[in-house]
KETORVO-782585 format. One record per residue (C-alpha): residue number from 1; residue in three letters; x, y, z. Coordinates in steps of 0.05 Angstrom, whole numbers, plus 5000, padded with zeros to 4 digits. Example, Ala and Ser with C-alpha at 12.3 -4.5 7.8 and 13.67 -1.06 7.14 Angstrom:
2
{node 1; ALA; {5246; 4910; 5156}}
{node 2; SER; {5273; 4979; 5143}}
This chain:
451
{node 1; UNK; {8079; 9038; 2593}}
{node 2; UNK; {8095; 8991; 2536}}
{node 3; UNK; {8042; 8944; 2510}}
{node 4; UNK; {8042; 8884; 2556}}
{node 5; UNK; {8073; 8923; 2613}}
{node 6; UNK; {8143; 8924; 2642}}
{node 7; UNK; {8159; 8850; 2639}}
{node 8; UNK; {8210; 8808; 2677}}
{node 9; UNK; {8252; 8811; 2614}}
{node 10; UNK; {8256; 8887; 2619}}
{node 11; UNK; {8280; 8885; 2691}}
{node 12; UNK; {8331; 8830; 2675}}
{node 13; UNK; {8361; 8879; 2625}}
{node 14; UNK; {8350; 8944; 2662}}
{node 15; UNK; {8385; 8929; 2728}}
{node 16; UNK; {8454; 8905; 2701}}
{node 17; UNK; {8456; 8959; 2647}}
{node 18; UNK; {8444; 9016; 2696}}
{node 19; UNK; {8489; 8986; 2750}}
{node 20; UNK; {8545; 8979; 2699}}
{node 21; UNK; {8535; 9049; 2671}}
{node 22; UNK; {8539; 9081; 2740}}
{node 23; UNK; {8583; 9031; 2776}}
{node 24; UNK; {8633; 9085; 2799}}
{node 25; UNK; {8585; 9145; 2797}}
{node 26; UNK; {8530; 9140; 2848}}
{node 27; UNK; {8527; 9216; 2851}}
{node 28; UNK; {8518; 9219; 2776}}
{node 29; UNK; {8460; 9170; 2781}}
{node 30; UNK; {8428; 9216; 2832}}
{node 31; UNK; {8437; 9276; 2786}}
{node 32; UNK; {8396; 9239; 2734}}
{node 33; UNK; {8339; 9209; 2775}}
{node 34; UNK; {8326; 9265; 2825}}
{node 35; UNK; {8303; 9318; 2774}}
{node 36; UNK; {8269; 9265; 2731}}
{node 37; UNK; {8229; 9226; 2783}}
{node 38; UNK; {8244; 9262; 2849}}
{node 39; UNK; {8282; 9203; 2880}}
{node 40; UNK; {8349; 9210; 2914}}
{node 41; UNK; {8387; 9146; 2932}}
{node 42; UNK; {8408; 9165; 3002}}
{node 43; UNK; {8344; 9202; 3020}}
{node 44; UNK; {8293; 9155; 2990}}
{node 45; UNK; {8325; 9088; 2976}}
{node 46; UNK; {8385; 9064; 3016}}
{node 47; UNK; {8441; 9085; 3062}}
{node 48; UNK; {8501; 9128; 3043}}
{node 49; UNK; {8551; 9070; 3045}}
{node 50; UNK; {8512; 9024; 2997}}
{node 51; UNK; {8545; 9004; 2932}}
{node 52; UNK; {8518; 9029; 2865}}
{node 53; UNK; {8493; 8959; 2850}}
{node 54; UNK; {8453; 8959; 2916}}
{node 55; UNK; {8427; 9029; 2898}}
{node 56; UNK; {8403; 9004; 2830}}
{node 57; UNK; {8369; 8943; 2862}}
{node 58; UNK; {8333; 8990; 2910}}
{node 59; UNK; {8314; 9036; 2852}}
{node 60; UNK; {8284; 8977; 2815}}
{node 61; UNK; {8240; 8960; 2875}}
{node 62; UNK; {8218; 9033; 2881}}
{node 63; UNK; {8201; 9037; 2807}}
{node 64; UNK; {8163; 8971; 2808}}
{node 65; UNK; {8120; 9001; 2863}}
{node 66; UNK; {8106; 9064; 2821}}
{node 67; UNK; {8106; 9039; 2749}}
{node 68; UNK; {8085; 9107; 2723}}
{node 69; UNK; {8156; 9131; 2736}}
{node 70; UNK; {8192; 9074; 2699}}
{node 71; UNK; {8188; 9106; 2630}}
{node 72; UNK; {8210; 9173; 2657}}
{node 73; UNK; {8270; 9142; 2692}}
{node 74; UNK; {8291; 9102; 2630}}
{node 75; UNK; {8283; 9163; 2586}}
{node 76; UNK; {8326; 9205; 2634}}
{node 77; UNK; {8382; 9153; 2634}}
{node 78; UNK; {8378; 9147; 2558}}
{node 79; UNK; {8387; 9222; 2549}}
{node 80; UNK; {8441; 9228; 2603}}
{node 81; UNK; {8484; 9174; 2571}}
{node 82; UNK; {8474; 9183; 2496}}
{node 83; UNK; {8536; 9143; 2479}}
{node 84; UNK; {8518; 9080; 2519}}
{node 85; UNK; {8501; 9027; 2466}}
{node 86; UNK; {8470; 8978; 2515}}
{node 87; UNK; {8425; 9031; 2544}}
{node 88; UNK; {8406; 9055; 2475}}
{node 89; UNK; {8386; 8985; 2456}}
{node 90; UNK; {8342; 8980; 2518}}
{node 91; UNK; {8309; 9047; 2503}}
{node 92; UNK; {8297; 9027; 2430}}
{node 93; UNK; {8261; 8964; 2454}}
{node 94; UNK; {8219; 8995; 2510}}
{node 95; UNK; {8208; 9069; 2499}}
{node 96; UNK; {8157; 9100; 2452}}
{node 97; UNK; {8184; 9132; 2387}}
{node 98; UNK; {8178; 9203; 2413}}
{node 99; UNK; {8225; 9187; 2471}}
{node 100; UNK; {8272; 9147; 2427}}
{node 101; UNK; {8280; 9209; 2383}}
{node 102; UNK; {8310; 9248; 2441}}
{node 103; UNK; {8378; 9219; 2422}}
{node 104; UNK; {8385; 9223; 2346}}
{node 105; UNK; {8432; 9175; 2310}}
{node 106; UNK; {8483; 9231; 2298}}
{node 107; UNK; {8487; 9247; 2373}}
{node 108; UNK; {8495; 9173; 2391}}
{node 109; UNK; {8551; 9164; 2340}}
{node 110; UNK; {8587; 9226; 2364}}
{node 111; UNK; {8582; 9207; 2437}}
{node 112; UNK; {8593; 9131; 2432}}
{node 113; UNK; {8669; 9133; 2425}}
{node 114; UNK; {8676; 9184; 2480}}
{node 115; UNK; {8633; 9142; 2526}}
{node 116; UNK; {8674; 9080; 2511}}
{node 117; UNK; {8738; 9118; 2525}}
{node 118; UNK; {8711; 9142; 2592}}
{node 119; UNK; {8689; 9071; 2609}}
{node 120; UNK; {8757; 9043; 2590}}
{node 121; UNK; {8790; 9096; 2633}}
{node 122; UNK; {8745; 9081; 2692}}
{node 123; UNK; {8761; 9007; 2686}}
{node 124; UNK; {8835; 9023; 2685}}
{node 125; UNK; {8828; 9067; 2748}}
{node 126; UNK; {8790; 9010; 2782}}
{node 127; UNK; {8845; 8961; 2762}}
{node 128; UNK; {8899; 9007; 2789}}
{node 129; UNK; {8862; 9011; 2856}}
{node 130; UNK; {8861; 8935; 2857}}
{node 131; UNK; {8936; 8931; 2843}}
{node 132; UNK; {8948; 8982; 2898}}
{node 133; UNK; {8906; 8939; 2946}}
{node 134; UNK; {8950; 8879; 2929}}
{node 135; UNK; {9013; 8919; 2944}}
{node 136; UNK; {8984; 8948; 3009}}
{node 137; UNK; {8968; 8877; 3033}}
{node 138; UNK; {9031; 8843; 3007}}
{node 139; UNK; {9053; 8829; 3079}}
{node 140; UNK; {8992; 8785; 3090}}
{node 141; UNK; {9020; 8714; 3088}}
{node 142; UNK; {8967; 8685; 3041}}
{node 143; UNK; {8969; 8744; 2992}}
{node 144; UNK; {9045; 8744; 2995}}
{node 145; UNK; {9044; 8671; 2974}}
{node 146; UNK; {8996; 8685; 2917}}
{node 147; UNK; {9041; 8742; 2893}}
{node 148; UNK; {9104; 8698; 2897}}
{node 149; UNK; {9070; 8645; 2854}}
{node 150; UNK; {9050; 8700; 2804}}
{node 151; UNK; {9116; 8737; 2801}}
{node 152; UNK; {9134; 8713; 2731}}
{node 153; UNK; {9065; 8731; 2705}}
{node 154; UNK; {9068; 8801; 2735}}
{node 155; UNK; {9136; 8813; 2703}}
{node 156; UNK; {9110; 8788; 2636}}
{node 157; UNK; {9050; 8834; 2641}}
{node 158; UNK; {9092; 8895; 2655}}
{node 159; UNK; {9142; 8882; 2599}}
{node 160; UNK; {9087; 8865; 2548}}
{node 161; UNK; {9051; 8930; 2564}}
{node 162; UNK; {9115; 8968; 2549}}
{node 163; UNK; {9124; 8932; 2482}}
{node 164; UNK; {9051; 8945; 2461}}
{node 165; UNK; {9061; 9020; 2472}}
{node 166; UNK; {9126; 9020; 2433}}
{node 167; UNK; {9097; 8982; 2374}}
{node 168; UNK; {9037; 9029; 2372}}
{node 169; UNK; {9084; 9089; 2371}}
{node 170; UNK; {9123; 9059; 2313}}
{node 171; UNK; {9058; 9044; 2276}}
{node 172; UNK; {9036; 9116; 2285}}
{node 173; UNK; {9102; 9144; 2259}}
{node 174; UNK; {9094; 9102; 2197}}
{node 175; UNK; {9022; 9123; 2190}}
{node 176; UNK; {9043; 9196; 2191}}
{node 177; UNK; {9092; 9183; 2134}}
{node 178; UNK; {9036; 9149; 2096}}
{node 179; UNK; {8981; 9200; 2107}}
{node 180; UNK; {9024; 9263; 2104}}
{node 181; UNK; {9083; 9250; 2057}}
{node 182; UNK; {9057; 9194; 2012}}
{node 183; UNK; {8986; 9221; 2007}}
{node 184; UNK; {9013; 9291; 1994}}
{node 185; UNK; {9056; 9267; 1936}}
{node 186; UNK; {8998; 9226; 1907}}
{node 187; UNK; {8952; 9286; 1909}}
{node 188; UNK; {9003; 9330; 1874}}
{node 189; UNK; {9010; 9278; 1818}}
{node 190; UNK; {8936; 9287; 1802}}
{node 191; UNK; {8949; 9358; 1778}}
{node 192; UNK; {8958; 9375; 1705}}
{node 193; UNK; {9028; 9403; 1717}}
{node 194; UNK; {9079; 9413; 1771}}
{node 195; UNK; {9077; 9488; 1776}}
{node 196; UNK; {9117; 9531; 1825}}
{node 197; UNK; {9065; 9521; 1881}}
{node 198; UNK; {9067; 9445; 1872}}
{node 199; UNK; {9143; 9445; 1876}}
{node 200; UNK; {9139; 9487; 1940}}
{node 201; UNK; {9091; 9435; 1970}}
{node 202; UNK; {9138; 9379; 1950}}
{node 203; UNK; {9195; 9416; 1984}}
{node 204; UNK; {9155; 9425; 2048}}
{node 205; UNK; {9134; 9352; 2049}}
{node 206; UNK; {9205; 9329; 2036}}
{node 207; UNK; {9231; 9376; 2091}}
{node 208; UNK; {9184; 9346; 2143}}
{node 209; UNK; {9201; 9273; 2126}}
{node 210; UNK; {9270; 9270; 2161}}
{node 211; UNK; {9239; 9286; 2228}}
{node 212; UNK; {9189; 9229; 2219}}
{node 213; UNK; {9247; 9184; 2200}}
{node 214; UNK; {9284; 9204; 2264}}
{node 215; UNK; {9222; 9186; 2305}}
{node 216; UNK; {9218; 9119; 2271}}
{node 217; UNK; {9292; 9105; 2285}}
{node 218; UNK; {9287; 9127; 2358}}
{node 219; UNK; {9226; 9083; 2373}}
{node 220; UNK; {9257; 9024; 2335}}
{node 221; UNK; {9320; 9030; 2377}}
{node 222; UNK; {9278; 9029; 2440}}
{node 223; UNK; {9242; 8966; 2415}}
{node 224; UNK; {9307; 8931; 2400}}
{node 225; UNK; {9325; 8942; 2473}}
{node 226; UNK; {9261; 8905; 2493}}
{node 227; UNK; {9265; 8852; 2439}}
{node 228; UNK; {9333; 8837; 2409}}
{node 229; UNK; {9299; 8799; 2351}}
{node 230; UNK; {9261; 8860; 2327}}
{node 231; UNK; {9279; 8873; 2254}}
{node 232; UNK; {9283; 8946; 2235}}
{node 233; UNK; {9320; 8938; 2168}}
{node 234; UNK; {9260; 8965; 2131}}
{node 235; UNK; {9274; 9035; 2159}}
{node 236; UNK; {9336; 9038; 2114}}
{node 237; UNK; {9291; 9024; 2054}}
{node 238; UNK; {9247; 9083; 2071}}
{node 239; UNK; {9308; 9128; 2083}}
{node 240; UNK; {9337; 9108; 2015}}
{node 241; UNK; {9272; 9126; 1979}}
{node 242; UNK; {9266; 9193; 2014}}
{node 243; UNK; {9338; 9208; 1998}}
{node 244; UNK; {9320; 9208; 1924}}
{node 245; UNK; {9282; 9273; 1934}}
{node 246; UNK; {9348; 9310; 1932}}
{node 247; UNK; {9365; 9353; 1894}}
{node 248; UNK; {9297; 9386; 1895}}
{node 249; UNK; {9309; 9428; 1833}}
{node 250; UNK; {9310; 9364; 1791}}
{node 251; UNK; {9241; 9339; 1813}}
{node 252; UNK; {9194; 9329; 1754}}
{node 253; UNK; {9129; 9290; 1747}}
{node 254; UNK; {9162; 9224; 1726}}
{node 255; UNK; {9213; 9226; 1782}}
{node 256; UNK; {9160; 9243; 1833}}
{node 257; UNK; {9116; 9186; 1807}}
{node 258; UNK; {9174; 9137; 1815}}
{node 259; UNK; {9190; 9161; 1885}}
{node 260; UNK; {9117; 9158; 1905}}
{node 261; UNK; {9111; 9087; 1879}}
{node 262; UNK; {9174; 9065; 1916}}
{node 263; UNK; {9152; 9099; 1980}}
{node 264; UNK; {9084; 9065; 1977}}
{node 265; UNK; {9119; 8998; 1971}}
{node 266; UNK; {9170; 9013; 2026}}
{node 267; UNK; {9114; 9033; 2074}}
{node 268; UNK; {9061; 8980; 2059}}
{node 269; UNK; {9099; 8918; 2083}}
{node 270; UNK; {9122; 8945; 2151}}
{node 271; UNK; {9053; 8976; 2163}}
{node 272; UNK; {9020; 8909; 2153}}
{node 273; UNK; {9073; 8872; 2193}}
{node 274; UNK; {9072; 8921; 2251}}
{node 275; UNK; {8996; 8918; 2255}}
{node 276; UNK; {9001; 8842; 2261}}
{node 277; UNK; {9056; 8847; 2313}}
{node 278; UNK; {9017; 8898; 2354}}
{node 279; UNK; {8955; 8854; 2354}}
{node 280; UNK; {8996; 8792; 2372}}
{node 281; UNK; {9033; 8829; 2428}}
{node 282; UNK; {8970; 8859; 2458}}
{node 283; UNK; {8940; 8789; 2456}}
{node 284; UNK; {8997; 8765; 2500}}
{node 285; UNK; {8981; 8813; 2557}}
{node 286; UNK; {8961; 8761; 2611}}
{node 287; UNK; {8897; 8796; 2631}}
{node 288; UNK; {8861; 8731; 2646}}
{node 289; UNK; {8917; 8708; 2693}}
{node 290; UNK; {8918; 8777; 2725}}
{node 291; UNK; {8842; 8773; 2736}}
{node 292; UNK; {8851; 8704; 2767}}
{node 293; UNK; {8905; 8732; 2814}}
{node 294; UNK; {8859; 8788; 2836}}
{node 295; UNK; {8801; 8739; 2847}}
{node 296; UNK; {8845; 8692; 2888}}
{node 297; UNK; {8869; 8750; 2931}}
{node 298; UNK; {8798; 8774; 2940}}
{node 299; UNK; {8777; 8705; 2964}}
{node 300; UNK; {8826; 8711; 3023}}
{node 301; UNK; {8807; 8783; 3040}}
{node 302; UNK; {8748; 8818; 3074}}
{node 303; UNK; {8714; 8886; 3075}}
{node 304; UNK; {8739; 8943; 3031}}
{node 305; UNK; {8800; 8905; 3008}}
{node 306; UNK; {8759; 8847; 2981}}
{node 307; UNK; {8712; 8897; 2946}}
{node 308; UNK; {8770; 8933; 2913}}
{node 309; UNK; {8801; 8868; 2889}}
{node 310; UNK; {8735; 8840; 2862}}
{node 311; UNK; {8721; 8906; 2827}}
{node 312; UNK; {8791; 8905; 2797}}
{node 313; UNK; {8781; 8833; 2773}}
{node 314; UNK; {8718; 8853; 2736}}
{node 315; UNK; {8752; 8916; 2708}}
{node 316; UNK; {8811; 8875; 2682}}
{node 317; UNK; {8763; 8827; 2647}}
{node 318; UNK; {8727; 8886; 2615}}
{node 319; UNK; {8794; 8917; 2593}}
{node 320; UNK; {8813; 8850; 2562}}
{node 321; UNK; {8748; 8846; 2523}}
{node 322; UNK; {8748; 8920; 2504}}
{node 323; UNK; {8820; 8919; 2479}}
{node 324; UNK; {8808; 8855; 2440}}
{node 325; UNK; {8747; 8886; 2406}}
{node 326; UNK; {8784; 8951; 2390}}
{node 327; UNK; {8843; 8914; 2360}}
{node 328; UNK; {8796; 8871; 2318}}
{node 329; UNK; {8760; 8932; 2291}}
{node 330; UNK; {8825; 8968; 2278}}
{node 331; UNK; {8852; 8908; 2240}}
{node 332; UNK; {8792; 8909; 2193}}
{node 333; UNK; {8802; 8984; 2180}}
{node 334; UNK; {8876; 8973; 2168}}
{node 335; UNK; {8860; 8919; 2117}}
{node 336; UNK; {8813; 8968; 2081}}
{node 337; UNK; {8866; 9023; 2083}}
{node 338; UNK; {8918; 8976; 2053}}
{node 339; UNK; {8868; 8958; 1998}}
{node 340; UNK; {8858; 9033; 1984}}
{node 341; UNK; {8933; 9044; 1975}}
{node 342; UNK; {8938; 8983; 1930}}
{node 343; UNK; {8879; 9005; 1887}}
{node 344; UNK; {8906; 9076; 1877}}
{node 345; UNK; {8953; 9060; 1818}}
{node 346; UNK; {8903; 9008; 1791}}
{node 347; UNK; {8841; 9050; 1777}}
{node 348; UNK; {8877; 9096; 1727}}
{node 349; UNK; {8877; 9038; 1677}}
{node 350; UNK; {8805; 9055; 1660}}
{node 351; UNK; {8826; 9123; 1632}}
{node 352; UNK; {8876; 9091; 1585}}
{node 353; UNK; {8837; 9028; 1568}}
{node 354; UNK; {8761; 9032; 1578}}
{node 355; UNK; {8755; 8957; 1566}}
{node 356; UNK; {8784; 8948; 1636}}
{node 357; UNK; {8724; 8983; 1666}}
{node 358; UNK; {8687; 8920; 1686}}
{node 359; UNK; {8746; 8886; 1721}}
{node 360; UNK; {8765; 8951; 1756}}
{node 361; UNK; {8692; 8961; 1779}}
{node 362; UNK; {8689; 8890; 1805}}
{node 363; UNK; {8752; 8901; 1845}}
{node 364; UNK; {8727; 8969; 1869}}
{node 365; UNK; {8660; 8944; 1895}}
{node 366; UNK; {8685; 8877; 1921}}
{node 367; UNK; {8748; 8898; 1958}}
{node 368; UNK; {8738; 8971; 1972}}
{node 369; UNK; {8665; 8996; 1975}}
{node 370; UNK; {8635; 8931; 2003}}
{node 371; UNK; {8682; 8927; 2063}}
{node 372; UNK; {8674; 9003; 2075}}
{node 373; UNK; {8599; 8997; 2077}}
{node 374; UNK; {8602; 8938; 2125}}
{node 375; UNK; {8650; 8974; 2172}}
{node 376; UNK; {8605; 9036; 2175}}
{node 377; UNK; {8538; 8998; 2180}}
{node 378; UNK; {8527; 9024; 2251}}
{node 379; UNK; {8554; 9095; 2236}}
{node 380; UNK; {8502; 9133; 2196}}
{node 381; UNK; {8544; 9196; 2185}}
{node 382; UNK; {8605; 9158; 2159}}
{node 383; UNK; {8561; 9110; 2119}}
{node 384; UNK; {8527; 9168; 2084}}
{node 385; UNK; {8593; 9200; 2065}}
{node 386; UNK; {8620; 9132; 2040}}
{node 387; UNK; {8559; 9121; 1997}}
{node 388; UNK; {8560; 9191; 1967}}
{node 389; UNK; {8635; 9191; 1950}}
{node 390; UNK; {8632; 9119; 1923}}
{node 391; UNK; {8574; 9139; 1878}}
{node 392; UNK; {8615; 9198; 1852}}
{node 393; UNK; {8672; 9151; 1834}}
{node 394; UNK; {8623; 9105; 1799}}
{node 395; UNK; {8599; 9166; 1759}}
{node 396; UNK; {8671; 9184; 1740}}
{node 397; UNK; {8683; 9113; 1716}}
{node 398; UNK; {8620; 9116; 1672}}
{node 399; UNK; {8646; 9175; 1632}}
{node 400; UNK; {8661; 9160; 1559}}
{node 401; UNK; {8719; 9161; 1561}}
{node 402; UNK; {8738; 9166; 1636}}
{node 403; UNK; {8791; 9218; 1652}}
{node 404; UNK; {8849; 9215; 1701}}
{node 405; UNK; {8828; 9281; 1733}}
{node 406; UNK; {8755; 9261; 1745}}
{node 407; UNK; {8774; 9192; 1772}}
{node 408; UNK; {8830; 9221; 1815}}
{node 409; UNK; {8787; 9275; 1847}}
{node 410; UNK; {8730; 9227; 1861}}
{node 411; UNK; {8777; 9175; 1890}}
{node 412; UNK; {8812; 9225; 1936}}
{node 413; UNK; {8744; 9246; 1965}}
{node 414; UNK; {8725; 9173; 1977}}
{node 415; UNK; {8793; 9155; 2007}}
{node 416; UNK; {8790; 9216; 2052}}
{node 417; UNK; {8721; 9195; 2077}}
{node 418; UNK; {8748; 9126; 2094}}
{node 419; UNK; {8812; 9152; 2126}}
{node 420; UNK; {8775; 9204; 2166}}
{node 421; UNK; {8737; 9149; 2201}}
{node 422; UNK; {8799; 9105; 2206}}
{node 423; UNK; {8836; 9163; 2239}}
{node 424; UNK; {8787; 9162; 2297}}
{node 425; UNK; {8789; 9086; 2302}}
{node 426; UNK; {8865; 9089; 2302}}
{node 427; UNK; {8866; 9145; 2353}}
{node 428; UNK; {8819; 9108; 2399}}
{node 429; UNK; {8863; 9047; 2398}}
{node 430; UNK; {8924; 9089; 2411}}
{node 431; UNK; {8888; 9121; 2470}}
{node 432; UNK; {8871; 9052; 2498}}
{node 433; UNK; {8942; 9026; 2490}}
{node 434; UNK; {8970; 9090; 2520}}
{node 435; UNK; {8919; 9087; 2576}}
{node 436; UNK; {8940; 9016; 2593}}
{node 437; UNK; {9007; 9042; 2613}}
{node 438; UNK; {8972; 9068; 2675}}
{node 439; UNK; {8974; 8995; 2699}}
{node 440; UNK; {9050; 8991; 2691}}
{node 441; UNK; {9071; 9028; 2755}}
{node 442; UNK; {9027; 8982; 2798}}
{node 443; UNK; {9054; 8920; 2764}}
{node 444; UNK; {9125; 8945; 2771}}
{node 445; UNK; {9114; 8958; 2845}}
{node 446; UNK; {9088; 8888; 2855}}
{node 447; UNK; {9146; 8857; 2817}}
{node 448; UNK; {9194; 8897; 2861}}
{node 449; UNK; {9158; 8871; 2923}}
{node 450; UNK; {9174; 8800; 2898}}
{node 451; UNK; {9246; 8818; 2880}}
């Protein structure tokens, strides 16, 4: 028991955190508490048809009557859900250090994203059940009227979801060109000479680029069908740069350097613009209006239908908040990645003019290392890698004189550490955007009902 006992503040935190964590998984809750404290919800607490929230309320009462079990129960939940940030915070405030150590930082960081993905997926499933409940009750006069009044909003939600997915696909095709083709060329340029192996790698990278370009064009064509104002003229700029790779037998260092510089420029503007468009489009998904619709329909319903609609309303609100947070985090990482690409041709100045060292170092720490450290402040593994690789680059800059090779190698390791973490941030956002398409069939069915 903590010093001062299990206070009212603890219970105010405990009940909603556990109820939210197991809102769709009463059986999972039983699998945690039965071996830990020998309590089963149906056998010892409440009837089989009770909701998870009612089960947790009953569990709270049982634990308050036997406070020697409270720490055991909290510890069991903490270990069973190592990626739940809210539960981890509760455990850090109320459990002794030996119990807190049962979930090391590395385990929490590994499991956190997976837990959030599962939670997002559960919210989506709950929302889908709510949309199905609306469709199933569309013949009810009151609900039919609510749906008629919301027909335009439902159509907007469906079409906006489709555009978000298409913009994210286009963003990912561009990102592949950036991380595969452009990064590959930049790495080859760090070598002392373009030997036979280097030229073979250039040939392979150049050979893969047309397929990526075809994917860009195909997705852009699809987007133009959804939005006639969508401008895809920048694709021609990328194609024109990649076309300069032919003939391959005439590629030398200077020509590759020029192509790499032009490709970096051709990719950077659409990457930034698409990221902004994606964020703006996702922000226009009318989740708040959809939640209001579900709440209004729930207010006219009873029994299981009302429960499904209310659960869907809460799920939609959580999806809205979760997607907004994910997009915001992704935007910060995209800004850092853009800064990395912009800094790449800049740092080499130190090797040719050591008097530039101070200004380059100021740019490096202010616009690159500082933001990277802030973004990984809650991620010990990534933060450690960022610190170590940044320190290695600082060491390379301190050489007298600095060399292109030392700077380039150190910078590649740092950039890889940043982009490794960005890859997972990017993938998680893609998964969320892709997952949202699970709502589209239900929205389409409802719009057809109104048509």
